[in-house]
mmJSON file of the N, C-alpha and C atoms, coordinates in Angstrom:
{"data_MODEL":{"atom_site":{
"group_PDB":["ATOM","ATOM","ATOM","ATOM","ATOM","ATOM","ATOM","ATOM","ATOM","ATOM","ATOM","ATOM","ATOM","ATOM","ATOM","ATOM","ATOM","ATOM","ATOM","ATOM","ATOM","ATOM","ATOM","ATOM","ATOM","ATOM","ATOM","ATOM","ATOM","ATOM","ATOM","ATOM","ATOM","ATOM","ATOM","ATOM","ATOM","ATOM","ATOM","ATOM","ATOM","ATOM","ATOM","ATOM","ATOM","ATOM","ATOM","ATOM","ATOM","ATOM","ATOM","ATOM","ATOM","ATOM","ATOM","ATOM","ATOM","ATOM","ATOM","ATOM","ATOM","ATOM","ATOM","ATOM","ATOM","ATOM","ATOM","ATOM","ATOM","ATOM","ATOM","ATOM","ATOM","ATOM","ATOM","ATOM","ATOM","ATOM","ATOM","ATOM","ATOM","ATOM","ATOM","ATOM","ATOM","ATOM","ATOM","ATOM","ATOM","ATOM","ATOM","ATOM","ATOM","ATOM","ATOM","ATOM","ATOM","ATOM","ATOM","ATOM","ATOM","ATOM","ATOM","ATOM","ATOM","ATOM","ATOM","ATOM","ATOM","ATOM","ATOM","ATOM","ATOM","ATOM","ATOM","ATOM","ATOM","ATOM","ATOM","ATOM","ATOM","ATOM","ATOM","ATOM","ATOM","ATOM","ATOM","ATOM","ATOM","ATOM","ATOM","ATOM","ATOM","ATOM","ATOM","ATOM","ATOM","ATOM","ATOM","ATOM","ATOM","ATOM","ATOM","ATOM","ATOM","ATOM","ATOM","ATOM","ATOM","ATOM","ATOM","ATOM","ATOM","ATOM","ATOM","ATOM","ATOM","ATOM","ATOM","ATOM","ATOM","ATOM","ATOM","ATOM","ATOM","ATOM","ATOM","ATOM","ATOM","ATOM","ATOM","ATOM","ATOM","ATOM","ATOM","ATOM","ATOM","ATOM","ATOM","ATOM","ATOM","ATOM","ATOM","ATOM","ATOM","ATOM"],
"id":[1,2,3,4,5,6,7,8,9,10,11,12,13,14,15,16,17,18,19,20,21,22,23,24,25,26,27,28,29,30,31,32,33,34,35,36,37,38,39,40,41,42,43,44,45,46,47,48,49,50,51,52,53,54,55,56,57,58,59,60,61,62,63,64,65,66,67,68,69,70,71,72,73,74,75,76,77,78,79,80,81,82,83,84,85,86,87,88,89,90,91,92,93,94,95,96,97,98,99,100,101,102,103,104,105,106,107,108,109,110,111,112,113,114,115,116,117,118,119,120,121,122,123,124,125,126,127,128,129,130,131,132,133,134,135,136,137,138,139,140,141,142,143,144,145,146,147,148,149,150,151,152,153,154,155,156,157,158,159,160,161,162,163,164,165,166,167,168,169,170,171,172,173,174,175,176,177,178,179,180,181,182,183,184,185,186],
"type_symbol":["N","C","C","N","C","C","N","C","C","N","C","C","N","C","C","N","C","C","N","C","C","N","C","C","N","C","C","N","C","C","N","C","C","N","C","C","N","C","C","N","C","C","N","C","C","N","C","C","N","C","C","N","C","C","N","C","C","N","C","C","N","C","C","N","C","C","N","C","C","N","C","C","N","C","C","N","C","C","N","C","C","N","C","C","N","C","C","N","C","C","N","C","C","N","C","C","N","C","C","N","C","C","N","C","C","N","C","C","N","C","C","N","C","C","N","C","C","N","C","C","N","C","C","N","C","C","N","C","C","N","C","C","N","C","C","N","C","C","N","C","C","N","C","C","N","C","C","N","C","C","N","C","C","N","C","C","N","C","C","N","C","C","N","C","C","N","C","C","N","C","C","N","C","C","N","C","C","N","C","C","N","C","C","N","C","C"],
"label_atom_id":["N","CA","C","N","CA","C","N","CA","C","N","CA","C","N","CA","C","N","CA","C","N","CA","C","N","CA","C","N","CA","C","N","CA","C","N","CA","C","N","CA","C","N","CA","C","N","CA","C","N","CA","C","N","CA","C","N","CA","C","N","CA","C","N","CA","C","N","CA","C","N","CA","C","N","CA","C","N","CA","C","N","CA","C","N","CA","C","N","CA","C","N","CA","C","N","CA","C","N","CA","C","N","CA","C","N","CA","C","N","CA","C","N","CA","C","N","CA","C","N","CA","C","N","CA","C","N","CA","C","N","CA","C","N","CA","C","N","CA","C","N","CA","C","N","CA","C","N","CA","C","N","CA","C","N","CA","C","N","CA","C","N","CA","C","N","CA","C","N","CA","C","N","CA","C","N","CA","C","N","CA","C","N","CA","C","N","CA","C","N","CA","C","N","CA","C","N","CA","C","N","CA","C","N","CA","C","N","CA","C","N","CA","C","N","CA","C"],
"label_alt_id":[null,null,null,null,null,null,null,null,null,null,null,null,null,null,null,null,null,null,null,null,null,null,null,null,null,null,null,null,null,null,null,null,null,null,null,null,null,null,null,null,null,null,null,null,null,null,null,null,null,null,null,null,null,null,null,null,null,null,null,null,null,null,null,null,null,null,null,null,null,null,null,null,null,null,null,null,null,null,null,null,null,null,null,null,null,null,null,null,null,null,null,null,null,null,null,null,null,null,null,null,null,null,null,null,null,null,null,null,null,null,null,null,null,null,null,null,null,null,null,null,null,null,null,null,null,null,null,null,null,null,null,null,null,null,null,null,null,null,null,null,null,null,null,null,null,null,null,null,null,null,null,null,null,null,null,null,null,null,null,null,null,null,null,null,null,null,null,null,null,null,null,null,null,null,null,null,null,null,null,null,null,null,null,null,null,null],
"label_comp_id":["MET","MET","MET","ARG","ARG","ARG","LEU","LEU","LEU","LEU","LEU","LEU","ARG","ARG","ARG","ARG","ARG","ARG","GLY","GLY","GLY","TRP","TRP","TRP","ALA","ALA","ALA","TRP","TRP","TRP","ALA","ALA","ALA","VAL","VAL","VAL","ARG","ARG","ARG","THR","THR","THR","ALA","ALA","ALA","ARG","ARG","ARG","LEU","LEU","LEU","MET","MET","MET","ILE","ILE","ILE","GLY","GLY","GLY","VAL","VAL","VAL","PRO","PRO","PRO","ASP","ASP","ASP","TYR","TYR","TYR","ASP","ASP","ASP","THR","THR","THR","TYR","TYR","TYR","VAL","VAL","VAL","ALA","ALA","ALA","HIS","HIS","HIS","MET","MET","MET","ARG","ARG","ARG","LEU","LEU","LEU","LYS","LYS","LYS","HIS","HIS","HIS","PRO","PRO","PRO","GLU","GLU","GLU","ARG","ARG","ARG","PRO","PRO","PRO","VAL","VAL","VAL","MET","MET","MET","SER","SER","SER","TYR","TYR","TYR","ALA","ALA","ALA","GLU","GLU","GLU","PHE","PHE","PHE","PHE","PHE","PHE","ASN","ASN","ASN","GLU","GLU","GLU","ARG","ARG","ARG","MET","MET","MET","ALA","ALA","ALA","ALA","ALA","ALA","ARG","ARG","ARG","TYR","TYR","TYR","ARG","ARG","ARG","ALA","ALA","ALA","GLY","GLY","GLY","GLY","GLY","GLY","ARG","ARG","ARG","CYS","CYS","CYS","CYS","CYS","CYS"],
"label_asym_id":["A","A","A","A","A","A","A","A","A","A","A","A","A","A","A","A","A","A","A","A","A","A","A","A","A","A","A","A","A","A","A","A","A","A","A","A","A","A","A","A","A","A","A","A","A","A","A","A","A","A","A","A","A","A","A","A","A","A","A","A","A","A","A","A","A","A","A","A","A","A","A","A","A","A","A","A","A","A","A","A","A","A","A","A","A","A","A","A","A","A","A","A","A","A","A","A","A","A","A","A","A","A","A","A","A","A","A","A","A","A","A","A","A","A","A","A","A","A","A","A","A","A","A","A","A","A","A","A","A","A","A","A","A","A","A","A","A","A","A","A","A","A","A","A","A","A","A","A","A","A","A","A","A","A","A","A","A","A","A","A","A","A","A","A","A","A","A","A","A","A","A","A","A","A","A","A","A","A","A","A","A","A","A","A","A","A"],
"label_entity_id":["1","1","1","1","1","1","1","1","1","1","1","1","1","1","1","1","1","1","1","1","1","1","1","1","1","1","1","1","1","1","1","1","1","1","1","1","1","1","1","1","1","1","1","1","1","1","1","1","1","1","1","1","1","1","1","1","1","1","1","1","1","1","1","1","1","1","1","1","1","1","1","1","1","1","1","1","1","1","1","1","1","1","1","1","1","1","1","1","1","1","1","1","1","1","1","1","1","1","1","1","1","1","1","1","1","1","1","1","1","1","1","1","1","1","1","1","1","1","1","1","1","1","1","1","1","1","1","1","1","1","1","1","1","1","1","1","1","1","1","1","1","1","1","1","1","1","1","1","1","1","1","1","1","1","1","1","1","1","1","1","1","1","1","1","1","1","1","1","1","1","1","1","1","1","1","1","1","1","1","1","1","1","1","1","1","1"],
"label_seq_id":[1,1,1,2,2,2,3,3,3,4,4,4,5,5,5,6,6,6,7,7,7,8,8,8,9,9,9,10,10,10,11,11,11,12,12,12,13,13,13,14,14,14,15,15,15,16,16,16,17,17,17,18,18,18,19,19,19,20,20,20,21,21,21,22,22,22,23,23,23,24,24,24,25,25,25,26,26,26,27,27,27,28,28,28,29,29,29,30,30,30,31,31,31,32,32,32,33,33,33,34,34,34,35,35,35,36,36,36,37,37,37,38,38,38,39,39,39,40,40,40,41,41,41,42,42,42,43,43,43,44,44,44,45,45,45,46,46,46,47,47,47,48,48,48,49,49,49,50,50,50,51,51,51,52,52,52,53,53,53,54,54,54,55,55,55,56,56,56,57,57,57,58,58,58,59,59,59,60,60,60,61,61,61,62,62,62],
"pdbx_PDB_ins_code":[null,null,null,null,null,null,null,null,null,null,null,null,null,null,null,null,null,null,null,null,null,null,null,null,null,null,null,null,null,null,null,null,null,null,null,null,null,null,null,null,null,null,null,null,null,null,null,null,null,null,null,null,null,null,null,null,null,null,null,null,null,null,null,null,null,null,null,null,null,null,null,null,null,null,null,null,null,null,null,null,null,null,null,null,null,null,null,null,null,null,null,null,null,null,null,null,null,null,null,null,null,null,null,null,null,null,null,null,null,null,null,null,null,null,null,null,null,null,null,null,null,null,null,null,null,null,null,null,null,null,null,null,null,null,null,null,null,null,null,null,null,null,null,null,null,null,null,null,null,null,null,null,null,null,null,null,null,null,null,null,null,null,null,null,null,null,null,null,null,null,null,null,null,null,null,null,null,null,null,null,null,null,null,null,null,null],
"Cartn_x":[-3.758,-2.613,-2.299,-2.411,-2.138,-3.116,-4.372,-5.396,-5.109,-4.634,-4.282,-3.129,-2.131,-0.992,-1.431,-2.292,-2.786,-3.605,-4.421,-5.21,-4.339,-3.298,-2.371,-1.648,-1.173,-0.478,-1.403,-2.665,-3.635,-3.853,-3.972,-4.19,-2.997,-1.805,-0.6,-0.538,-0.786,-0.761,-1.806,-3.004,-4.067,-3.694,-3.15,-2.742,-1.652,-0.7,0.375,-0.17,-1.09,-1.682,-2.489,-3.157,-3.966,-3.116,-1.92,-1.063,-0.031,-0.061,0.787,2.157,2.358,3.634,3.556,4.476,4.418,4.7,4.163,4.299,5.419,6.592,7.773,7.602,7.021,6.862,5.995,4.944,4.09,4.869,5.67,6.503,7.469,8.152,9.125,8.426,7.291,6.547,6.127,5.657,5.253,6.439,7.563,8.744,9.237,9.251,9.731,8.789,7.495,6.513,6.385,6.268,5.978,7.205,8.281,9.474,10.741,10.899,12.055,13.396,13.392,14.638,15.135,14.285,14.653,15.13,16.105,16.583,15.537,15.522,14.6,15.325,14.671,15.265,15.393,16.369,16.476,15.312,15.081,13.984,14.192,15.423,15.701,15.44,15.869,15.629,14.132,13.428,11.992,11.262,11.592,10.946,11.186,12.429,12.753,12.025,11.954,11.268,9.78,9.153,7.722,7.42,8.275,8.061,8.247,9.224,9.426,8.214,7.676,6.499,5.283,5.17,4.016,4.038,5.206,5.308,5.85,5.855,6.342,5.467,6.102,5.382,4.6,3.404,2.587,1.745,1.939,1.196,-0.195,-0.376,-1.659,-1.949,-3.196,-3.573,-3.425,-3.383,-3.354,-2.105],
"Cartn_y":[-9.015,-8.573,-7.096,-6.71,-5.322,-4.367,-4.768,-3.954,-3.822,-4.887,-4.869,-3.898,-3.912,-2.984,-1.538,-1.282,0.086,0.54,-0.367,-0.043,0.235,-0.577,-0.375,0.973,1.286,2.556,3.736,3.62,4.677,4.828,3.706,3.75,4.365,4.012,4.577,6.073,6.479,7.915,8.684,8.141,8.786,8.905,7.844,7.875,8.912,8.984,9.982,11.398,11.64,12.974,13.318,12.329,12.568,12.96,12.415,12.743,13.815,14.316,15.432,15.08,13.851,13.472,13.784,14.584,14.964,13.781,13.842,12.765,13.098,12.541,12.827,12.346,11.19,10.665,11.584,12.14,13.076,14.344,14.819,15.998,15.757,14.611,14.299,14.225,13.554,13.447,14.829,15.682,17.039,17.836,17.763,18.526,18.065,16.779,16.258,16.591,16.638,16.935,18.43,19.222,20.65,21.557,21.129,21.971,21.167,20.611,19.742,20.458,21.771,22.535,22.771,22.575,22.814,21.528,21.651,20.445,19.929,18.63,17.985,17.845,18.269,18.149,16.679,16.388,15.043,14.847,13.605,13.353,14.136,14.156,14.869,16.368,16.958,18.38,18.664,17.814,17.965,17.874,16.859,16.654,17.851,18.323,19.468,20.731,20.949,22.131,22.08,20.914,20.768,20.926,20.4,20.548,22.004,22.68,24.099,24.912,24.606,25.32,25.038,23.831,23.465,24.161,24.265,24.814,26.235,26.905,28.278,29.188,30.03,30.953,31.969,32.272,33.262,32.726,31.481,30.92,30.453,30.083,29.569,30.084,30.04,30.52,29.427,28.181,27.082,26.252],
"Cartn_z":[-17.631,-16.842,-17.115,-18.381,-18.751,-18.058,-18.017,-17.358,-15.864,-15.275,-13.855,-13.588,-14.447,-14.294,-14.441,-15.415,-15.607,-14.401,-13.882,-12.697,-11.493,-11.33,-10.215,-10.356,-11.564,-11.8,-11.491,-11.892,-11.614,-10.113,-9.405,-7.961,-7.24,-7.643,-7.032,-7.288,-8.512,-8.849,-8.04,-7.944,-7.177,-5.702,-5.141,-3.732,-3.498,-4.395,-4.251,-4.312,-5.235,-5.331,-4.087,-3.518,-2.325,-1.122,-1.015,0.123,-0.209,-1.443,-1.796,-2.347,-2.775,-3.374,-4.867,-5.379,-6.788,-7.717,-8.932,-9.909,-10.894,-10.667,-11.473,-12.904,-13.116,-14.475,-15.336,-14.757,-15.488,-15.819,-14.883,-15.119,-16.278,-16.272,-17.327,-18.686,-18.751,-20.01,-20.508,-19.615,-19.985,-20.514,-19.813,-20.237,-21.61,-21.843,-23.127,-24.271,-23.987,-25.019,-25.288,-24.236,-24.384,-24.364,-23.713,-23.561,-23.837,-25.037,-25.305,-25.229,-25.343,-25.298,-23.868,-22.894,-21.493,-20.83,-19.93,-19.238,-18.237,-18.053,-17.11,-15.77,-14.693,-13.36,-12.976,-12.151,-11.591,-10.62,-10.201,-9.259,-7.971,-7.471,-6.215,-6.371,-7.478,-7.721,-7.832,-8.572,-8.749,-7.413,-6.619,-5.331,-4.407,-4.333,-3.475,-3.929,-5.238,-5.763,-5.458,-5.619,-5.34,-3.861,-3.002,-1.563,-1.142,-1.715,-1.409,-1.859,-3.042,-3.538,-2.66,-2.192,-1.363,-0.013,0.581,1.928,1.968,0.836,0.767,1.63,2.414,3.301,2.472,2.912,2.244,1.113,0.735,-0.382,0.001,1.258,1.717,3.123,3.482,4.812,5.874,5.487,6.455,6.316],
"occupancy":[1.0,1.0,1.0,1.0,1.0,1.0,1.0,1.0,1.0,1.0,1.0,1.0,1.0,1.0,1.0,1.0,1.0,1.0,1.0,1.0,1.0,1.0,1.0,1.0,1.0,1.0,1.0,1.0,1.0,1.0,1.0,1.0,1.0,1.0,1.0,1.0,1.0,1.0,1.0,1.0,1.0,1.0,1.0,1.0,1.0,1.0,1.0,1.0,1.0,1.0,1.0,1.0,1.0,1.0,1.0,1.0,1.0,1.0,1.0,1.0,1.0,1.0,1.0,1.0,1.0,1.0,1.0,1.0,1.0,1.0,1.0,1.0,1.0,1.0,1.0,1.0,1.0,1.0,1.0,1.0,1.0,1.0,1.0,1.0,1.0,1.0,1.0,1.0,1.0,1.0,1.0,1.0,1.0,1.0,1.0,1.0,1.0,1.0,1.0,1.0,1.0,1.0,1.0,1.0,1.0,1.0,1.0,1.0,1.0,1.0,1.0,1.0,1.0,1.0,1.0,1.0,1.0,1.0,1.0,1.0,1.0,1.0,1.0,1.0,1.0,1.0,1.0,1.0,1.0,1.0,1.0,1.0,1.0,1.0,1.0,1.0,1.0,1.0,1.0,1.0,1.0,1.0,1.0,1.0,1.0,1.0,1.0,1.0,1.0,1.0,1.0,1.0,1.0,1.0,1.0,1.0,1.0,1.0,1.0,1.0,1.0,1.0,1.0,1.0,1.0,1.0,1.0,1.0,1.0,1.0,1.0,1.0,1.0,1.0,1.0,1.0,1.0,1.0,1.0,1.0,1.0,1.0,1.0,1.0,1.0,1.0],
"B_iso_or_equiv":[0.0,0.0,0.0,0.0,0.0,0.0,0.0,0.0,0.0,0.0,0.0,0.0,0.0,0.0,0.0,0.0,0.0,0.0,0.0,0.0,0.0,0.0,0.0,0.0,0.0,0.0,0.0,0.0,0.0,0.0,0.0,0.0,0.0,0.0,0.0,0.0,0.0,0.0,0.0,0.0,0.0,0.0,0.0,0.0,0.0,0.0,0.0,0.0,0.0,0.0,0.0,0.0,0.0,0.0,0.0,0.0,0.0,0.0,0.0,0.0,0.0,0.0,0.0,0.0,0.0,0.0,0.0,0.0,0.0,0.0,0.0,0.0,0.0,0.0,0.0,0.0,0.0,0.0,0.0,0.0,0.0,0.0,0.0,0.0,0.0,0.0,0.0,0.0,0.0,0.0,0.0,0.0,0.0,0.0,0.0,0.0,0.0,0.0,0.0,0.0,0.0,0.0,0.0,0.0,0.0,0.0,0.0,0.0,0.0,0.0,0.0,0.0,0.0,0.0,0.0,0.0,0.0,0.0,0.0,0.0,0.0,0.0,0.0,0.0,0.0,0.0,0.0,0.0,0.0,0.0,0.0,0.0,0.0,0.0,0.0,0.0,0.0,0.0,0.0,0.0,0.0,0.0,0.0,0.0,0.0,0.0,0.0,0.0,0.0,0.0,0.0,0.0,0.0,0.0,0.0,0.0,0.0,0.0,0.0,0.0,0.0,0.0,0.0,0.0,0.0,0.0,0.0,0.0,0.0,0.0,0.0,0.0,0.0,0.0,0.0,0.0,0.0,0.0,0.0,0.0,0.0,0.0,0.0,0.0,0.0,0.0],
"pdbx_formal_charge":[null,null,null,null,null,null,null,null,null,null,null,null,null,null,null,null,null,null,null,null,null,null,null,null,null,null,null,null,null,null,null,null,null,null,null,null,null,null,null,null,null,null,null,null,null,null,null,null,null,null,null,null,null,null,null,null,null,null,null,null,null,null,null,null,null,null,null,null,null,null,null,null,null,null,null,null,null,null,null,null,null,null,null,null,null,null,null,null,null,null,null,null,null,null,null,null,null,null,null,null,null,null,null,null,null,null,null,null,null,null,null,null,null,null,null,null,null,null,null,null,null,null,null,null,null,null,null,null,null,null,null,null,null,null,null,null,null,null,null,null,null,null,null,null,null,null,null,null,null,null,null,null,null,null,null,null,null,null,null,null,null,null,null,null,null,null,null,null,null,null,null,null,null,null,null,null,null,null,null,null,null,null,null,null,null,null],
"auth_seq_id":[1,1,1,2,2,2,3,3,3,4,4,4,5,5,5,6,6,6,7,7,7,8,8,8,9,9,9,10,10,10,11,11,11,12,12,12,13,13,13,14,14,14,15,15,15,16,16,16,17,17,17,18,18,18,19,19,19,20,20,20,21,21,21,22,22,22,23,23,23,24,24,24,25,25,25,26,26,26,27,27,27,28,28,28,29,29,29,30,30,30,31,31,31,32,32,32,33,33,33,34,34,34,35,35,35,36,36,36,37,37,37,38,38,38,39,39,39,40,40,40,41,41,41,42,42,42,43,43,43,44,44,44,45,45,45,46,46,46,47,47,47,48,48,48,49,49,49,50,50,50,51,51,51,52,52,52,53,53,53,54,54,54,55,55,55,56,56,56,57,57,57,58,58,58,59,59,59,60,60,60,61,61,61,62,62,62],
"auth_comp_id":["MET","MET","MET","ARG","ARG","ARG","LEU","LEU","LEU","LEU","LEU","LEU","ARG","ARG","ARG","ARG","ARG","ARG","GLY","GLY","GLY","TRP","TRP","TRP","ALA","ALA","ALA","TRP","TRP","TRP","ALA","ALA","ALA","VAL","VAL","VAL","ARG","ARG","ARG","THR","THR","THR","ALA","ALA","ALA","ARG","ARG","ARG","LEU","LEU","LEU","MET","MET","MET","ILE","ILE","ILE","GLY","GLY","GLY","VAL","VAL","VAL","PRO","PRO","PRO","ASP","ASP","ASP","TYR","TYR","TYR","ASP","ASP","ASP","THR","THR","THR","TYR","TYR","TYR","VAL","VAL","VAL","ALA","ALA","ALA","HIS","HIS","HIS","MET","MET","MET","ARG","ARG","ARG","LEU","LEU","LEU","LYS","LYS","LYS","HIS","HIS","HIS","PRO","PRO","PRO","GLU","GLU","GLU","ARG","ARG","ARG","PRO","PRO","PRO","VAL","VAL","VAL","MET","MET","MET","SER","SER","SER","TYR","TYR","TYR","ALA","ALA","ALA","GLU","GLU","GLU","PHE","PHE","PHE","PHE","PHE","PHE","ASN","ASN","ASN","GLU","GLU","GLU","ARG","ARG","ARG","MET","MET","MET","ALA","ALA","ALA","ALA","ALA","ALA","ARG","ARG","ARG","TYR","TYR","TYR","ARG","ARG","ARG","ALA","ALA","ALA","GLY","GLY","GLY","GLY","GLY","GLY","ARG","ARG","ARG","CYS","CYS","CYS","CYS","CYS","CYS"],
"auth_asym_id":["A","A","A","A","A","A","A","A","A","A","A","A","A","A","A","A","A","A","A","A","A","A","A","A","A","A","A","A","A","A","A","A","A","A","A","A","A","A","A","A","A","A","A","A","A","A","A","A","A","A","A","A","A","A","A","A","A","A","A","A","A","A","A","A","A","A","A","A","A","A","A","A","A","A","A","A","A","A","A","A","A","A","A","A","A","A","A","A","A","A","A","A","A","A","A","A","A","A","A","A","A","A","A","A","A","A","A","A","A","A","A","A","A","A","A","A","A","A","A","A","A","A","A","A","A","A","A","A","A","A","A","A","A","A","A","A","A","A","A","A","A","A","A","A","A","A","A","A","A","A","A","A","A","A","A","A","A","A","A","A","A","A","A","A","A","A","A","A","A","A","A","A","A","A","A","A","A","A","A","A","A","A","A","A","A","A"],
"auth_atom_id":["N","CA","C","N","CA","C","N","CA","C","N","CA","C","N","CA","C","N","CA","C","N","CA","C","N","CA","C","N","CA","C","N","CA","C","N","CA","C","N","CA","C","N","CA","C","N","CA","C","N","CA","C","N","CA","C","N","CA","C","N","CA","C","N","CA","C","N","CA","C","N","CA","C","N","CA","C","N","CA","C","N","CA","C","N","CA","C","N","CA","C","N","CA","C","N","CA","C","N","CA","C","N","CA","C","N","CA","C","N","CA","C","N","CA","C","N","CA","C","N","CA","C","N","CA","C","N","CA","C","N","CA","C","N","CA","C","N","CA","C","N","CA","C","N","CA","C","N","CA","C","N","CA","C","N","CA","C","N","CA","C","N","CA","C","N","CA","C","N","CA","C","N","CA","C","N","CA","C","N","CA","C","N","CA","C","N","CA","C","N","CA","C","N","CA","C","N","CA","C","N","CA","C","N","CA","C","N","CA","C","N","CA","C","N","CA","C"],
"pdbx_PDB_model_num":[1,1,1,1,1,1,1,1,1,1,1,1,1,1,1,1,1,1,1,1,1,1,1,1,1,1,1,1,1,1,1,1,1,1,1,1,1,1,1,1,1,1,1,1,1,1,1,1,1,1,1,1,1,1,1,1,1,1,1,1,1,1,1,1,1,1,1,1,1,1,1,1,1,1,1,1,1,1,1,1,1,1,1,1,1,1,1,1,1,1,1,1,1,1,1,1,1,1,1,1,1,1,1,1,1,1,1,1,1,1,1,1,1,1,1,1,1,1,1,1,1,1,1,1,1,1,1,1,1,1,1,1,1,1,1,1,1,1,1,1,1,1,1,1,1,1,1,1,1,1,1,1,1,1,1,1,1,1,1,1,1,1,1,1,1,1,1,1,1,1,1,1,1,1,1,1,1,1,1,1,1,1,1,1,1,1]
}}}
């Protein structure tokens, strides 16, 4: 059962990355491990920031 859950979590994460949905759990883990002194954005703040970065004018040609 544990292996099935891990496989499902991996599949969900992969699907989200393929369609461009940012991974909030990975962000939170990174912030807590590498930058414990900095505040962690809420999911809504994180999502809005990632979408703004993705669709920022001048960042890509397409």
